C-alpha atoms as a printed R data frame, in Angstrom:
    type eleno elety resid chain resno       x       y       z
1   ATOM     1    CA   MET     A     1 -26.177 -20.479  46.805
2   ATOM     2    CA   THR     A     2 -22.518 -21.444  47.083
3   ATOM     3    CA   ILE     A     3 -21.725 -25.132  47.418
4   ATOM     4    CA   GLY     A     4 -18.548 -25.995  49.291
5   ATOM     5    CA   VAL     A     5 -16.885 -29.244  48.195
6   ATOM     6    CA   PHE     A     6 -14.690 -30.639  50.983
7   ATOM     7    CA   PHE     A     7 -11.929 -33.107  50.106
8   ATOM     8    CA   GLY     A     8  -8.582 -34.485  51.283
9   ATOM     9    CA   SER     A     9  -8.130 -34.695  55.101
10  ATOM    10    CA   ARG     A    10  -5.899 -36.723  57.400
11  ATOM    11    CA   ASN     A    11  -6.393 -40.359  56.431
12  ATOM    12    CA   PRO     A    12  -4.956 -43.072  54.154
13  ATOM    13    CA   GLU     A    13  -7.702 -42.442  51.566
14  ATOM    14    CA   HIS     A    14  -6.638 -38.812  51.086
15  ATOM    15    CA   ASP     A    15  -5.630 -39.161  47.420
16  ATOM    16    CA   ILE     A    16  -8.837 -40.971  46.457
17  ATOM    17    CA   SER     A    17 -10.797 -38.155  48.095
18  ATOM    18    CA   ILE     A    18  -9.028 -35.647  45.831
19  ATOM    19    CA   ILE     A    19 -10.221 -37.551  42.758
20  ATOM    20    CA   THR     A    20 -13.804 -37.660  44.074
21  ATOM    21    CA   GLY     A    21 -13.699 -33.986  45.055
22  ATOM    22    CA   GLU     A    22 -12.376 -32.777  41.712
23  ATOM    23    CA   LEU     A    23 -14.998 -34.814  39.839
24  ATOM    24    CA   ILE     A    24 -17.818 -33.283  41.907
25  ATOM    25    CA   ILE     A    25 -16.416 -29.746  41.522
26  ATOM    26    CA   SER     A    26 -16.130 -30.101  37.757
27  ATOM    27    CA   GLU     A    27 -19.618 -31.538  37.288
28  ATOM    28    CA   LEU     A    28 -21.281 -29.006  39.612
29  ATOM    29    CA   LYS     A    29 -19.737 -26.196  37.594
30  ATOM    30    CA   LYS     A    30 -21.115 -27.710  34.391
31  ATOM    31    CA   LEU     A    31 -24.560 -27.538  36.000
32  ATOM    32    CA   GLY     A    32 -24.084 -23.829  36.638
33  ATOM    33    CA   HIS     A    33 -23.661 -23.988  40.417
34  ATOM    34    CA   ALA     A    34 -21.389 -21.613  42.310
35  ATOM    35    CA   VAL     A    35 -18.732 -23.924  43.765
36  ATOM    36    CA   MET     A    36 -15.982 -23.327  46.301
37  ATOM    37    CA   PRO     A    37 -13.335 -26.048  46.810
38  ATOM    38    CA   VAL     A    38 -12.212 -26.630  50.411
39  ATOM    39    CA   TYR     A    39  -9.098 -28.786  50.658
40  ATOM    40    CA   ILE     A    40  -7.719 -30.296  53.881
41  ATOM    41    CA   ASP     A    41  -4.143 -31.511  53.575
42  ATOM    42    CA   LYS     A    42  -2.557 -34.551  55.201
43  ATOM    43    CA   LYS     A    43  -1.468 -32.431  58.173
44  ATOM    44    CA   GLY     A    44  -4.989 -31.146  58.760
45  ATOM    45    CA   GLN     A    45  -4.396 -27.638  57.380
46  ATOM    46    CA   TRP     A    46  -7.348 -26.038  55.555
47  ATOM    47    CA   TYR     A    47  -7.259 -24.246  52.195
48  ATOM    48    CA   ILE     A    48 -10.018 -22.506  50.272
49  ATOM    49    CA   ASP     A    49  -9.810 -21.068  46.775
50  ATOM    50    CA   GLU     A    50 -11.444 -21.506  43.373
51  ATOM    51    CA   SER     A    51  -8.092 -22.566  41.913
52  ATOM    52    CA   LEU     A    52  -8.198 -25.717  44.054
53  ATOM    53    CA   GLY     A    53 -10.780 -27.060  41.615
54  ATOM    54    CA   SER     A    54  -7.997 -28.178  39.288
55  ATOM    55    CA   LEU     A    55  -6.709 -31.737  39.484
56  ATOM    56    CA   LYS     A    56  -3.410 -30.612  37.907
57  ATOM    57    CA   LEU     A    57  -2.637 -28.693  41.077
58  ATOM    58    CA   PHE     A    58  -2.362 -32.039  42.880
59  ATOM    59    CA   THR     A    59  -1.109 -34.384  40.161
60  ATOM    60    CA   GLN     A    60   1.754 -32.070  39.162
61  ATOM    61    CA   ASN     A    61   2.805 -31.155  42.723
62  ATOM    62    CA   GLN     A    62   1.921 -27.482  42.285
63  ATOM    63    CA   LEU     A    63  -0.046 -27.084  45.511
64  ATOM    64    CA   GLU     A    64   2.874 -26.275  47.801
65  ATOM    65    CA   LYS     A    65   4.034 -23.382  45.612
66  ATOM    66    CA   ALA     A    66   0.582 -21.809  45.472
67  ATOM    67    CA   ALA     A    67  -0.643 -22.750  48.959
68  ATOM    68    CA   ALA     A    68   0.289 -19.775  51.148
69  ATOM    69    CA   HIS     A    69  -2.513 -17.407  50.127
70  ATOM    70    CA   LYS     A    70  -5.099 -20.222  50.132
71  ATOM    71    CA   ARG     A    71  -4.848 -21.045  53.846
72  ATOM    72    CA   CYS     A    72  -8.044 -20.282  55.735
73  ATOM    73    CA   TYR     A    73  -9.832 -20.524  59.055
74  ATOM    74    CA   LEU     A    74 -13.468 -20.907  60.044
75  ATOM    75    CA   ASP     A    75 -14.988 -17.803  61.618
76  ATOM    76    CA   LEU     A    76 -16.931 -19.235  64.572
77  ATOM    77    CA   GLU     A    77 -18.559 -15.924  65.426
78  ATOM    78    CA   VAL     A    78 -20.526 -15.470  62.210
79  ATOM    79    CA   SER     A    79 -20.964 -19.081  61.044
80  ATOM    80    CA   ASN     A    80 -24.599 -19.957  61.647
81  ATOM    81    CA   GLY     A    81 -26.740 -21.504  58.932
82  ATOM    82    CA   ARG     A    82 -23.687 -21.273  56.705
83  ATOM    83    CA   LEU     A    83 -19.939 -21.695  57.041
84  ATOM    84    CA   VAL     A    84 -17.901 -18.505  56.816
85  ATOM    85    CA   PHE     A    85 -14.207 -18.914  56.067
86  ATOM    86    CA   LYS     A    86 -11.585 -16.197  56.110
87  ATOM    87    CA   LYS     A    87  -8.312 -16.408  54.272
88  ATOM    88    CA   LYS     A    88  -5.219 -15.906  56.376
89  ATOM    89    CA   GLY     A    89  -3.488 -12.554  56.215
90  ATOM    90    CA   LEU     A    90  -4.227  -8.926  57.137
91  ATOM    91    CA   ALA     A    91  -6.683  -8.473  54.281
92  ATOM    92    CA   GLY     A    92  -8.053 -11.989  54.295
93  ATOM    93    CA   LYS     A    93 -11.060 -12.458  52.017
94  ATOM    94    CA   GLU     A    94 -14.321 -13.744  53.559
95  ATOM    95    CA   ILE     A    95 -15.964 -16.704  51.810
96  ATOM    96    CA   ALA     A    96 -19.388 -18.064  52.791
97  ATOM    97    CA   ILE     A    97 -20.658 -21.559  52.014
98  ATOM    98    CA   ASP     A    98 -24.400 -22.268  52.012
99  ATOM    99    CA   LEU     A    99 -24.395 -26.034  51.401
100 ATOM   100    CA   ALA     A   100 -21.633 -28.518  52.126
101 ATOM   101    CA   PHE     A   101 -20.822 -31.364  49.753
102 ATOM   102    CA   PRO     A   102 -18.302 -33.651  51.488
103 ATOM   103    CA   ALA     A   103 -16.117 -35.686  49.132
104 ATOM   104    CA   LEU     A   104 -14.159 -37.137  52.041
105 ATOM   105    CA   HIS     A   105 -13.299 -40.807  52.448
106 ATOM   106    CA   GLY     A   106 -12.359 -42.648  55.623
107 ATOM   107    CA   GLN     A   107 -11.290 -41.193  58.936
108 ATOM   108    CA   ASN     A   108 -11.702 -37.487  59.707
109 ATOM   109    CA   GLY     A   109 -14.357 -36.934  57.103
110 ATOM   110    CA   GLU     A   110 -16.562 -39.884  56.186
111 ATOM   111    CA   ASP     A   111 -16.898 -41.182  59.743
112 ATOM   112    CA   GLY     A   112 -19.257 -38.554  61.134
113 ATOM   113    CA   THR     A   113 -16.597 -36.086  62.285
114 ATOM   114    CA   MET     A   114 -17.083 -33.580  59.474
115 ATOM   115    CA   GLN     A   115 -20.835 -34.167  59.525
116 ATOM   116    CA   GLY     A   116 -20.793 -33.138  63.188
117 ATOM   117    CA   LEU     A   117 -19.210 -29.827  62.210
118 ATOM   118    CA   PHE     A   118 -21.972 -29.197  59.686
119 ATOM   119    CA   GLU     A   119 -24.618 -30.049  62.277
120 ATOM   120    CA   ILE     A   120 -23.144 -27.668  64.867
121 ATOM   121    CA   PHE     A   121 -23.329 -24.750  62.435
122 ATOM   122    CA   ASN     A   122 -26.743 -25.807  61.083
123 ATOM   123    CA   ILE     A   123 -25.682 -25.984  57.453
124 ATOM   124    CA   PRO     A   124 -27.321 -28.391  54.984
125 ATOM   125    CA   TYR     A   125 -24.952 -31.062  53.696
126 ATOM   126    CA   VAL     A   126 -24.972 -33.926  51.244
127 ATOM   127    CA   GLY     A   127 -24.784 -37.517  52.391
128 ATOM   128    CA   CYS     A   128 -25.229 -39.566  55.541
129 ATOM   129    CA   ASP     A   129 -25.568 -37.876  58.930
130 ATOM   130    CA   VAL     A   130 -23.413 -38.254  62.051
131 ATOM   131    CA   PRO     A   131 -24.688 -41.568  63.493
132 ATOM   132    CA   SER     A   132 -25.181 -43.346  60.161
133 ATOM   133    CA   SER     A   133 -21.717 -42.266  58.970
134 ATOM   134    CA   ALA     A   134 -20.047 -43.336  62.220
135 ATOM   135    CA   ILE     A   135 -21.736 -46.745  62.337
136 ATOM   136    CA   ALA     A   136 -21.311 -47.499  58.637
137 ATOM   137    CA   MET     A   137 -17.602 -46.638  58.777
138 ATOM   138    CA   ASP     A   138 -17.085 -49.074  61.657
139 ATOM   139    CA   LYS     A   139 -17.176 -52.605  60.257
140 ATOM   140    CA   VAL     A   140 -17.698 -54.084  63.722
141 ATOM   141    CA   LEU     A   141 -20.687 -51.875  64.561
142 ATOM   142    CA   THR     A   142 -22.102 -52.539  61.102
143 ATOM   143    CA   LYS     A   143 -22.026 -56.308  61.603
144 ATOM   144    CA   LEU     A   144 -23.484 -56.000  65.097
145 ATOM   145    CA   MET     A   145 -26.365 -54.016  63.579
146 ATOM   146    CA   TYR     A   146 -26.819 -56.708  60.933
147 ATOM   147    CA   ARG     A   147 -27.093 -59.323  63.657
148 ATOM   148    CA   ALA     A   148 -29.587 -57.226  65.610
149 ATOM   149    CA   TYR     A   149 -31.820 -56.945  62.532
150 ATOM   150    CA   GLY     A   150 -31.384 -60.578  61.463
151 ATOM   151    CA   ILE     A   151 -29.559 -59.634  58.259
152 ATOM   152    CA   PRO     A   152 -27.276 -62.428  56.998
153 ATOM   153    CA   THR     A   153 -23.571 -61.659  57.448
154 ATOM   154    CA   THR     A   154 -20.390 -63.677  57.859
155 ATOM   155    CA   GLU     A   155 -19.063 -64.843  61.245
156 ATOM   156    CA   PHE     A   156 -16.457 -62.558  62.839
157 ATOM   157    CA   VAL     A   157 -14.395 -61.596  65.870
158 ATOM   158    CA   SER     A   158 -13.100 -58.131  66.724
159 ATOM   159    CA   PHE     A   159 -10.618 -56.665  69.176
160 ATOM   160    CA   THR     A   160  -8.574 -53.561  69.945
161 ATOM   161    CA   GLY     A   161  -4.822 -53.163  69.650
162 ATOM   162    CA   ALA     A   162  -4.511 -53.275  73.448
163 ATOM   163    CA   GLU     A   163  -6.512 -56.515  73.598
164 ATOM   164    CA   TRP     A   164  -4.299 -58.015  70.905
165 ATOM   165    CA   GLU     A   165  -1.117 -57.126  72.756
166 ATOM   166    CA   GLY     A   166  -2.481 -58.532  76.010
167 ATOM   167    CA   GLY     A   167  -3.951 -61.766  74.690
168 ATOM   168    CA   ARG     A   168  -3.067 -62.625  71.111
169 ATOM   169    CA   GLU     A   169  -3.047 -66.375  71.660
170 ATOM   170    CA   ALA     A   170  -6.558 -66.297  73.110
171 ATOM   171    CA   ILE     A   171  -7.782 -64.185  70.178
172 ATOM   172    CA   ILE     A   172  -6.257 -66.565  67.648
173 ATOM   173    CA   LYS     A   173  -7.844 -69.598  69.368
174 ATOM   174    CA   THR     A   174 -11.229 -67.854  69.439
175 ATOM   175    CA   ALA     A   175 -10.942 -67.036  65.734
176 ATOM   176    CA   GLU     A   176  -9.962 -70.614  64.850
177 ATOM   177    CA   LYS     A   177 -12.900 -72.030  66.820
178 ATOM   178    CA   LYS     A   178 -15.531 -69.480  65.823
179 ATOM   179    CA   ILE     A   179 -14.535 -68.844  62.204
180 ATOM   180    CA   GLY     A   180 -12.166 -71.522  60.954
181 ATOM   181    CA   TRP     A   181  -9.708 -71.178  58.094
182 ATOM   182    CA   SER     A   182  -9.569 -69.153  55.966
183 ATOM   183    CA   MET     A   183 -10.091 -65.626  57.307
184 ATOM   184    CA   ILE     A   184 -10.174 -62.021  56.112
185 ATOM   185    CA   VAL     A   185  -8.457 -59.443  58.329
186 ATOM   186    CA   LYS     A   186  -9.305 -55.728  58.134
187 ATOM   187    CA   PRO     A   187  -8.823 -52.472  60.017
188 ATOM   188    CA   ALA     A   188 -12.254 -51.793  61.518
189 ATOM   189    CA   ARG     A   189 -12.618 -48.212  60.247
190 ATOM   190    CA   LEU     A   190 -10.872 -47.941  56.905
191 ATOM   191    CA   GLY     A   191 -11.885 -48.433  53.282
192 ATOM   192    CA   SER     A   192 -10.445 -48.902  49.784
193 ATOM   193    CA   SER     A   193  -9.011 -52.331  50.700
194 ATOM   194    CA   ILE     A   194  -6.153 -50.679  52.591
195 ATOM   195    CA   GLY     A   195  -4.622 -52.910  55.266
196 ATOM   196    CA   ILE     A   196  -6.735 -55.932  54.282
197 ATOM   197    CA   ALA     A   197  -5.354 -59.454  53.877
198 ATOM   198    CA   LYS     A   198  -6.479 -63.068  53.662
199 ATOM   199    CA   ALA     A   199  -5.040 -65.504  56.201
200 ATOM   200    CA   LYS     A   200  -4.958 -69.271  55.697
201 ATOM   201    CA   ASN     A   201  -2.808 -70.176  58.691
202 ATOM   202    CA   LYS     A   202  -1.683 -68.839  62.069
203 ATOM   203    CA   LYS     A   203   1.444 -67.099  60.794
204 ATOM   204    CA   GLU     A   204  -0.469 -65.277  58.035
205 ATOM   205    CA   LEU     A   205  -3.154 -64.321  60.561
206 ATOM   206    CA   GLU     A   206  -0.655 -62.787  62.986
207 ATOM   207    CA   THR     A   207   1.028 -60.818  60.200
208 ATOM   208    CA   ALA     A   208  -2.298 -59.597  58.794
209 ATOM   209    CA   ILE     A   209  -3.495 -58.435  62.215
210 ATOM   210    CA   GLU     A   210  -0.247 -56.560  62.857
211 ATOM   211    CA   VAL     A   211  -0.668 -54.737  59.526
212 ATOM   212    CA   ALA     A   212  -4.350 -53.941  60.164
213 ATOM   213    CA   LEU     A   213  -3.533 -52.474  63.579
214 ATOM   214    CA   LYS     A   214  -1.047 -50.095  61.956
215 ATOM   215    CA   TYR     A   215  -4.003 -48.300  60.354
216 ATOM   216    CA   ASP     A   216  -6.585 -48.523  63.155
217 ATOM   217    CA   ASP     A   217  -6.635 -49.393  66.846
218 ATOM   218    CA   LYS     A   218  -9.435 -51.893  66.235
219 ATOM   219    CA   ALA     A   219  -9.393 -54.872  63.869
220 ATOM   220    CA   ILE     A   220 -11.966 -57.347  62.595
221 ATOM   221    CA   VAL     A   221 -11.405 -60.937  61.456
222 ATOM   222    CA   GLU     A   222 -14.134 -62.417  59.272
223 ATOM   223    CA   LYS     A   223 -14.859 -65.779  57.725
224 ATOM   224    CA   ALA     A   224 -13.722 -65.810  54.103
225 ATOM   225    CA   VAL     A   225 -16.380 -66.693  51.543
226 ATOM   226    CA   GLU     A   226 -15.132 -69.185  48.994
227 ATOM   227    CA   ASN     A   227 -16.412 -69.259  45.397
228 ATOM   228    CA   LEU     A   228 -16.740 -65.518  45.903
229 ATOM   229    CA   ALA     A   229 -18.525 -62.949  43.783
230 ATOM   230    CA   ASP     A   230 -18.117 -59.404  45.130
231 ATOM   231    CA   ILE     A   231 -21.509 -57.711  44.744
232 ATOM   232    CA   THR     A   232 -22.244 -53.985  45.123
233 ATOM   233    CA   VAL     A   233 -25.429 -51.910  45.172
234 ATOM   234    CA   ALA     A   234 -25.543 -48.121  45.423
235 ATOM   235    CA   VAL     A   235 -28.553 -46.501  47.096
236 ATOM   236    CA   MET     A   236 -29.662 -42.878  46.705
237 ATOM   237    CA   GLY     A   237 -32.307 -40.604  48.179
238 ATOM   238    CA   HIS     A   238 -33.749 -39.614  51.529
239 ATOM   239    CA   SER     A   239 -37.370 -40.380  52.388
240 ATOM   240    CA   LYS     A   240 -37.787 -42.619  49.324
241 ATOM   241    CA   PRO     A   241 -34.373 -44.161  48.544
242 ATOM   242    CA   VAL     A   242 -33.828 -46.174  45.367
243 ATOM   243    CA   ALA     A   243 -31.282 -48.831  44.448
244 ATOM   244    CA   SER     A   244 -28.952 -48.882  41.462
245 ATOM   245    CA   LEU     A   245 -28.271 -51.896  39.302
246 ATOM   246    CA   ILE     A   246 -26.006 -54.495  40.880
247 ATOM   247    CA   GLN     A   247 -22.307 -54.482  40.055
248 ATOM   248    CA   GLU     A   248 -20.172 -57.597  40.209
249 ATOM   249    CA   ALA     A   249 -16.415 -57.261  40.629
250 ATOM   250    CA   VAL     A   250 -14.390 -59.881  38.753
251 ATOM   251    CA   ILE     A   251 -11.839 -60.973  41.364
252 ATOM   252    CA   GLU     A   252  -8.726 -62.705  40.084
253 ATOM   253    CA   LYS     A   253  -6.983 -62.814  43.476
254 ATOM   254    CA   ASP     A   254  -8.128 -63.647  47.003
255 ATOM   255    CA   LEU     A   255  -9.332 -60.078  47.506
256 ATOM   256    CA   PHE     A   256 -10.558 -57.076  45.539
257 ATOM   257    CA   THR     A   257  -7.312 -55.153  46.057
258 ATOM   258    CA   TYR     A   258  -6.524 -51.434  46.170
259 ATOM   259    CA   GLU     A   259  -4.633 -51.813  42.883
260 ATOM   260    CA   GLU     A   260  -7.633 -53.418  41.159
261 ATOM   261    CA   LYS     A   261  -9.997 -50.822  42.570
262 ATOM   262    CA   TYR     A   262  -8.019 -47.713  41.604
263 ATOM   263    CA   LEU     A   263  -4.914 -48.378  39.512
264 ATOM   264    CA   GLU     A   264  -5.106 -51.324  37.119
265 ATOM   265    CA   GLU     A   265  -6.671 -50.371  33.745
266 ATOM   266    CA   GLY     A   266  -7.808 -47.062  35.219
267 ATOM   267    CA   GLY     A   267  -9.522 -48.502  38.284
268 ATOM   268    CA   ALA     A   268 -12.615 -50.696  38.625
269 ATOM   269    CA   GLN     A   269 -14.026 -48.535  41.433
270 ATOM   270    CA   LEU     A   270 -13.773 -45.523  39.137
271 ATOM   271    CA   GLY     A   271 -15.738 -47.347  36.452
272 ATOM   272    CA   ASN     A   272 -12.814 -47.526  34.039
273 ATOM   273    CA   ALA     A   273 -11.588 -51.142  34.146
274 ATOM   274    CA   GLN     A   274 -14.401 -52.744  32.193
275 ATOM   275    CA   LYS     A   275 -12.855 -56.215  32.393
276 ATOM   276    CA   LYS     A   276 -12.962 -56.007  36.202
277 ATOM   277    CA   ILE     A   277 -16.675 -55.287  36.564
278 ATOM   278    CA   VAL     A   278 -19.935 -56.726  35.263
279 ATOM   279    CA   ILE     A   279 -23.122 -54.616  35.237
280 ATOM   280    CA   PRO     A   280 -25.687 -55.947  35.869
281 ATOM   281    CA   ALA     A   281 -24.249 -58.731  38.021
282 ATOM   282    CA   ARG     A   282 -24.573 -62.327  36.856
283 ATOM   283    CA   LEU     A   283 -27.327 -63.261  39.309
284 ATOM   284    CA   ASP     A   284 -30.716 -64.862  38.805
285 ATOM   285    CA   ALA     A   285 -33.796 -62.639  38.963
286 ATOM   286    CA   LYS     A   286 -34.764 -63.805  42.469
287 ATOM   287    CA   HIS     A   287 -31.423 -62.964  44.068
288 ATOM   288    CA   THR     A   288 -31.157 -59.732  42.083
289 ATOM   289    CA   ASP     A   289 -34.474 -58.492  43.461
290 ATOM   290    CA   GLU     A   290 -33.702 -59.681  47.007
291 ATOM   291    CA   ILE     A   291 -30.285 -58.036  47.161
292 ATOM   292    CA   ARG     A   292 -31.477 -54.705  45.742
293 ATOM   293    CA   ALA     A   293 -34.407 -54.650  48.191
294 ATOM   294    CA   LEU     A   294 -32.130 -55.565  51.102
295 ATOM   295    CA   ALA     A   295 -29.703 -52.775  50.169
296 ATOM   296    CA   VAL     A   296 -32.524 -50.226  50.388
297 ATOM   297    CA   ASP     A   297 -33.701 -51.751  53.671
298 ATOM   298    CA   ILE     A   298 -30.174 -51.496  55.125
299 ATOM   299    CA   PHE     A   299 -29.943 -47.882  53.939
300 ATOM   300    CA   LYS     A   300 -33.161 -47.094  55.836
301 ATOM   301    CA   LYS     A   301 -32.344 -49.085  58.973
302 ATOM   302    CA   PHE     A   302 -28.955 -47.388  59.348
303 ATOM   303    CA   GLY     A   303 -30.524 -43.955  58.849
304 ATOM   304    CA   CYS     A   304 -28.524 -43.222  55.709
305 ATOM   305    CA   SER     A   305 -29.333 -40.293  53.447
306 ATOM   306    CA   GLY     A   306 -28.116 -38.917  50.147
307 ATOM   307    CA   ILE     A   307 -25.988 -41.770  48.906
308 ATOM   308    CA   ALA     A   308 -24.315 -44.913  50.190
309 ATOM   309    CA   ARG     A   309 -22.950 -48.147  48.774
310 ATOM   310    CA   VAL     A   310 -23.865 -51.523  50.254
311 ATOM   311    CA   ASP     A   311 -21.517 -54.425  49.523
312 ATOM   312    CA   PHE     A   312 -22.441 -58.102  49.571
313 ATOM   313    CA   LEU     A   313 -20.433 -61.319  49.434
314 ATOM   314    CA   TYR     A   314 -22.028 -63.956  47.219
315 ATOM   315    CA   ASP     A   315 -21.117 -67.638  47.358
316 ATOM   316    CA   VAL     A   316 -21.669 -68.711  43.753
317 ATOM   317    CA   ALA     A   317 -21.665 -72.450  44.566
318 ATOM   318    CA   ALA     A   318 -24.050 -72.240  47.533
319 ATOM   319    CA   LYS     A   319 -26.050 -69.353  46.027
320 ATOM   320    CA   GLN     A   320 -25.957 -67.605  49.387
321 ATOM   321    CA   TYR     A   321 -25.370 -63.884  49.952
322 ATOM   322    CA   TYR     A   322 -24.055 -62.054  52.989
323 ATOM   323    CA   ALA     A   323 -24.324 -58.338  53.757
324 ATOM   324    CA   ASN     A   324 -20.804 -56.993  54.079
325 ATOM   325    CA   GLU     A   325 -19.724 -53.353  54.343
326 ATOM   326    CA   ILE     A   326 -21.538 -50.041  53.946
327 ATOM   327    CA   ASN     A   327 -19.705 -47.137  52.368
328 ATOM   328    CA   PRO     A   328 -21.407 -43.873  53.425
329 ATOM   329    CA   LEU     A   329 -19.659 -41.911  50.664
330 ATOM   330    CA   PRO     A   330 -18.574 -44.165  47.767
331 ATOM   331    CA   GLY     A   331 -15.576 -43.079  45.711
332 ATOM   332    CA   THR     A   332 -16.561 -40.822  42.754
333 ATOM   333    CA   LEU     A   333 -20.143 -41.362  44.015
334 ATOM   334    CA   TYR     A   334 -20.149 -44.605  42.029
335 ATOM   335    CA   HIS     A   335 -21.494 -42.510  39.183
336 ATOM   336    CA   HIS     A   336 -20.560 -45.204  36.651
337 ATOM   337    CA   LEU     A   337 -23.035 -47.618  38.260
338 ATOM   338    CA   TRP     A   338 -25.809 -45.021  38.249
339 ATOM   339    CA   LYS     A   339 -24.991 -44.185  34.637
340 ATOM   340    CA   ALA     A   340 -25.410 -47.854  33.709
341 ATOM   341    CA   GLY     A   341 -28.966 -47.560  35.011
342 ATOM   342    CA   GLY     A   342 -29.692 -44.380  33.074
343 ATOM   343    CA   VAL     A   343 -28.863 -41.750  35.723
344 ATOM   344    CA   GLU     A   344 -26.225 -39.335  34.424
345 ATOM   345    CA   ILE     A   345 -23.886 -37.669  36.920
346 ATOM   346    CA   GLY     A   346 -25.557 -34.268  36.589
347 ATOM   347    CA   ASP     A   347 -28.919 -35.747  37.560
348 ATOM   348    CA   LEU     A   348 -27.219 -37.684  40.373
349 ATOM   349    CA   LEU     A   349 -25.700 -34.517  41.840
350 ATOM   350    CA   GLU     A   350 -28.985 -32.597  41.646
351 ATOM   351    CA   ARG     A   351 -30.786 -35.433  43.432
352 ATOM   352    CA   LEU     A   352 -28.162 -35.469  46.185
353 ATOM   353    CA   ILE     A   353 -28.472 -31.720  46.681
354 ATOM   354    CA   ALA     A   354 -32.267 -32.083  46.833
355 ATOM   355    CA   ALA     A   355 -31.955 -34.873  49.428
356 ATOM   356    CA   ALA     A   356 -29.702 -32.641  51.542
357 ATOM   357    CA   GLY     A   357 -32.307 -29.894  51.432
358 ATOM   358    CA   GLU     A   358 -35.107 -32.308  52.315
359 ATOM   359    CA   ARG     A   359 -33.285 -33.566  55.406
360 ATOM   360    CA   HIS     A   360 -32.344 -30.044  56.486
361 ATOM   361    CA   GLU     A   361 -35.976 -28.944  56.263
362 ATOM   362    CA   GLU     A   362 -37.035 -31.952  58.340
363 ATOM   363    CA   LYS     A   363 -34.566 -31.050  61.085
364 ATOM   364    CA   ALA     A   364 -35.625 -27.392  61.010
365 ATOM   365    CA   ARG     A   365 -39.110 -28.471  62.081
366 ATOM   366    CA   LEU     A   366 -37.761 -30.089  65.268
367 ATOM   367    CA   MET     A   367 -37.485 -28.263  68.575
368 ATOM   368    CA   HIS     A   368 -33.883 -27.670  69.628
369 ATOM   369    CA   THR     A   369 -34.529 -25.747  72.849
370 ATOM   370    CA   PHE     A   370 -36.467 -26.428  76.049
371 ATOM   371    CA   ASP     A   371 -37.650 -23.779  78.472
372 ATOM   372    CA   SER     A   372 -37.418 -24.683  82.154
373 ATOM   373    CA   ASP     A   373 -37.245 -23.047  85.580
374 ATOM   374    CA   ILE     A   374 -34.264 -25.074  86.731
375 ATOM   375    CA   LEU     A   375 -31.825 -22.149  86.714
376 ATOM   376    CA   LYS     A   376 -34.078 -20.222  89.136
377 ATOM   377    CA   PHE     A   377 -33.312 -22.861  91.730
378 ATOM   378    CA   ALA     A   378 -29.627 -23.269  90.879
379 ATOM   379    CA   ASN     A   379 -28.370 -20.958  93.640
380 ATOM   380    CA   SER     A   380 -30.427 -22.632  96.376
381 ATOM   381    CA   VAL     A   381 -29.231 -26.068  95.254
382 ATOM   382    CA   LYS     A   382 -25.616 -24.861  95.288
383 ATOM   383    CA   LEU     A   383 -26.041 -23.442  98.820
384 ATOM   384    CA   LYS     A   384 -27.335 -26.771 100.105
385 ATOM   385    CA   ILE     A   385 -24.416 -28.634  98.534
386 ATOM   386    CA   ASP     A   386 -21.940 -26.157 100.032
387 ATOM   387    CA   LYS     A   387 -23.465 -26.574 103.527
388 ATOM   388    CA   GLN     A   388 -23.314 -30.381 103.220
389 ATOM   389    CA   GLN     A   389 -19.670 -30.283 102.196
390 ATOM   390    CA   LYS     A   390 -18.832 -28.095 105.217
């Protein structure tokens, strides 16, 4: 079995996806799996080659020099139950992938688009499926689902770029009345704290919304939680998902920024900046159990599979927690948090592959065709319509 690891793609989280992809490729090889890297560049061009499993190719700007013979295309005619790629050129090599392992973050990869491709060609794949990925990636849909299920979440308003341009004053007044100062502004379908800002007055709010709408055509404005502890739980599995320990991010600013997540001291989200994270989180036993159980419940209710990360906002003074975002493919699989609970990355990867197989077997038992006599009557129906039109 050849596992294809997909990474990159056209979105602002492209570089983070490379890090996740290269980690997965390296660890799968250590486990003895046959691995084929599939890289999608920022222009949407596809490349496939074993040499793409080297981080140096990307960190030392060597890709462009070696890219020409790695370009590929998907052979639609023979891809069924597997993905068959062919390298460009007269004697292009054929490469087949039996299981897909997406390491894609954000738009055009983590939002259900790539998962739809896997579904069309009936190939097993790791992680959340099309609807759960699409809903989890959309912060507005996520919060609407929370409300529908009675899950505590912060107050919010949302709007499109067109609605903002046609009625910004009305949106600001609604936000002031419904939420009150201060507010958190985010692009609706983006992660890694890109395009996010805190607004404490009208001018800051307008600026933050303009920035958010540069990254997405829909924005969300949420009530800011004061005395904040940023709480995270990873969940893994399929029919019987389990929760990790709880991680607490030590926030020194108004927000857990991109720099804190990925750059400062090696990156808290990558498990390197030990001063930025506390595992397990500094919560009492009651809230620890409640939050871990709720994370698993959210995972199930949203139809997630494989792995996801559920974030919570915790008001330390009020001792109140709010379900926040769901990440359907957490950066580097949040392997550092699983490791803290005794699950090494090799075991994590094997469990994710097993979950992908379990889901694929479940879907194989479903009926995907329906026999009917409707086409026998199609000509007579068409004749009647033609006579009526005349």
